[in-house]
C-alpha positions as MATLAB code, in Angstrom:
seq = 'XXXXXXXXXXXXXXXXXXXXXXXXXXXXXXXXXXXXXXXXXXXXXXXXXXXXXXXXXXXXXXXXXXXXXXXXXXXXXXXXXXXXXXXXXXXXXXXXXXXXXXXXXXXXXXXXXXXXXXXXXXXXXXXXXXXXXXXXXXXXXXXXXXXXXXXXXXXXXXXXXXXXXXXXX';
ca = [
       0.133    0.078   -0.052;
       1.196    3.607   -0.903;
       0.572    7.135    0.010;
      -0.876    9.053   -2.803;
       1.108   12.249   -2.494;
       4.912   10.321   -2.350;
       4.132    6.735   -3.227;
       5.861    5.623    0.415;
       5.001    2.484    1.945;
       2.346    2.949    4.056;
       1.107   -0.161    6.382;
      -3.006   -0.894    7.149;
      -4.294    1.333    9.848;
      -1.540    4.068    9.709;
      -2.675    7.396   10.460;
       0.031    9.446    8.838;
       2.429    8.537    6.137;
       5.607    8.215    7.660;
       7.842    9.297    4.438;
       5.814   12.819    4.108;
       3.500   13.194    6.746;
       0.524   13.426    5.057;
      -2.872   12.260    6.716;
      -4.042    8.999    5.304;
      -7.907    9.700    5.008;
     -10.232    6.350    4.227;
      -9.144    3.038    3.495;
      -5.419    2.756    1.833;
      -5.763    1.439   -1.642;
      -3.274   -1.284   -2.894;
      -1.213   -0.169   -5.744;
       0.089   -3.268   -7.370;
       4.205   -3.106   -8.070;
       5.603   -2.117  -11.642;
       7.378   -4.424  -13.646;
      10.880   -3.472  -13.761;
      12.854   -1.943  -16.860;
      13.950   -5.328  -18.340;
      10.930   -7.347  -17.577;
       9.014   -4.900  -19.755;
      11.368   -4.571  -22.429;
      12.281   -8.429  -22.676;
       9.953   -9.932  -25.240;
      10.388   -7.178  -27.537;
      14.151   -7.204  -27.043;
      14.066  -10.993  -27.847;
      11.870  -10.607  -31.013;
      13.771   -8.141  -32.625;
      17.161  -10.125  -32.227;
      15.018  -12.819  -33.845;
      14.240  -10.660  -36.549;
      17.401   -8.891  -37.165;
      19.124  -12.576  -37.419;
      16.964  -13.698  -40.221;
      17.723  -10.749  -42.454;
      21.493  -11.474  -41.651;
      20.790  -15.222  -42.087;
      19.044  -13.612  -45.902;
      22.139  -11.638  -46.294;
      24.453  -14.167  -45.462;
      22.850  -16.419  -48.131;
      22.634  -13.889  -50.601;
      26.607  -13.122  -50.292;
      27.747  -16.434  -50.488;
      25.658  -17.525  -53.618;
      26.923  -14.255  -55.428;
      30.491  -14.911  -54.212;
      30.628  -18.576  -55.571;
      28.804  -17.767  -59.085;
      29.154  -13.918  -60.230;
      32.941  -14.317  -59.198;
      33.756  -17.701  -59.414;
      35.435  -16.370  -62.984;
      35.680  -12.861  -62.500;
      37.397  -12.227  -66.032;
      34.782  -12.833  -68.002;
      33.010   -9.833  -67.001;
      35.938   -7.865  -68.166;
      36.722   -5.896  -71.226;
      39.381   -8.200  -73.472;
      41.437   -5.076  -73.430;
      41.170   -4.372  -70.091;
      44.553   -4.904  -67.875;
      45.056   -7.728  -66.028;
      43.651   -7.265  -62.463;
      44.071   -9.583  -59.546;
      40.121  -10.719  -58.729;
      40.715  -14.301  -57.477;
      40.753  -13.267  -54.007;
      37.315  -11.664  -54.254;
      35.728  -15.064  -54.312;
      37.417  -16.633  -50.693;
      36.943  -13.144  -48.805;
      33.343  -12.642  -49.725;
      32.605  -16.660  -48.858;
      34.407  -16.355  -45.789;
      32.741  -12.629  -44.882;
      29.104  -14.925  -46.091;
      30.224  -17.767  -43.474;
      30.639  -15.215  -40.969;
      27.315  -13.290  -41.324;
      25.041  -16.637  -41.146;
      27.301  -17.771  -38.093;
      26.118  -14.888  -36.589;
      22.348  -15.000  -37.656;
      22.462  -18.253  -36.216;
      24.385  -16.997  -32.933;
      21.594  -14.639  -32.934;
      18.494  -17.029  -33.271;
      19.649  -18.954  -30.629;
      20.614  -15.965  -28.116;
      17.191  -14.317  -29.007;
      15.253  -17.544  -28.531;
      16.945  -18.357  -25.162;
      16.248  -14.534  -24.453;
      12.610  -15.150  -24.215;
      12.931  -18.057  -22.375;
      15.463  -16.089  -19.666;
      18.158  -18.221  -20.105;
      20.854  -16.916  -17.631;
      23.773  -16.723  -20.118;
      21.432  -15.601  -22.904;
      21.964  -11.983  -21.661;
      25.799  -12.059  -22.032;
      25.491  -13.311  -25.354;
      23.258  -11.110  -26.611;
      25.379   -8.022  -25.140;
      28.347   -9.081  -27.076;
      26.004   -9.264  -30.308;
      24.918   -6.123  -29.505;
      28.341   -4.575  -29.631;
      29.288   -6.400  -32.987;
      25.763   -4.718  -34.139;
      27.281   -1.420  -33.947;
      28.896   -1.377  -36.561;
      25.965   -2.568  -39.037;
      24.181    0.691  -39.366;
      21.281    1.971  -39.015;
      19.234   -1.259  -37.532;
      22.197   -2.684  -35.922;
      23.415    0.148  -34.236;
      19.591    1.009  -32.996;
      19.229   -2.425  -31.866;
      22.317   -2.543  -30.226;
      22.180    0.999  -28.452;
      18.407   -0.682  -27.469;
      20.243   -3.653  -25.997;
      22.552   -2.161  -24.077;
      20.275    0.557  -22.417;
      18.042   -2.605  -21.312;
      20.497   -4.909  -20.330;
      23.773   -3.239  -19.681;
      23.205   -1.347  -16.056;
      24.219   -3.416  -13.101;
      20.313   -2.649  -11.513;
      19.381   -4.898  -15.136;
      21.913   -7.587  -14.575;
      20.150   -7.900  -10.850;
      16.762   -7.677  -12.327;
      17.398  -10.438  -14.941;
      19.014  -12.480  -12.582;
      15.930  -12.618  -10.432;
      14.188  -13.793  -13.368;
      16.277  -16.750  -14.491;
      14.733  -20.420  -14.171;
      17.462  -21.138  -12.339;
      17.245  -18.587   -9.754;
      13.589  -19.218   -9.319;
      13.907  -22.602   -8.499;
];
């Protein structure tokens, strides 16, 4: 039960608020406790990580296909009188980048799903992905900043730890 003037805690039958001194008239109403910041943003955060991971997966697959089709024989796209340019490095380079993007998408799927399940390790993995995603302008940057705003403060760690199934058991 809370005082309507200062939101201080008031016990049943108390005549004055112990925090502000206001006289309590009538019955004291019960005000339910508001959910914390992490609890109110966690579902949206998990869904956003699943969505951006889906986009990363599509981008990685498209990049891999392009690397292994378009850049398999890059000399055929150049005019015959063009100087001999060393383009052989593009296929392996783009293939490795595509594999890394697909791997990041896979980790993002797992971390986003486990964040929705409130696993204790998912918070750390999502924070690492948030730091990596800061370089992916504009959506990765926005999601990275939002993730850090929700999960990085020490109060957020305490609130998230209190919500994990291992802590609740």
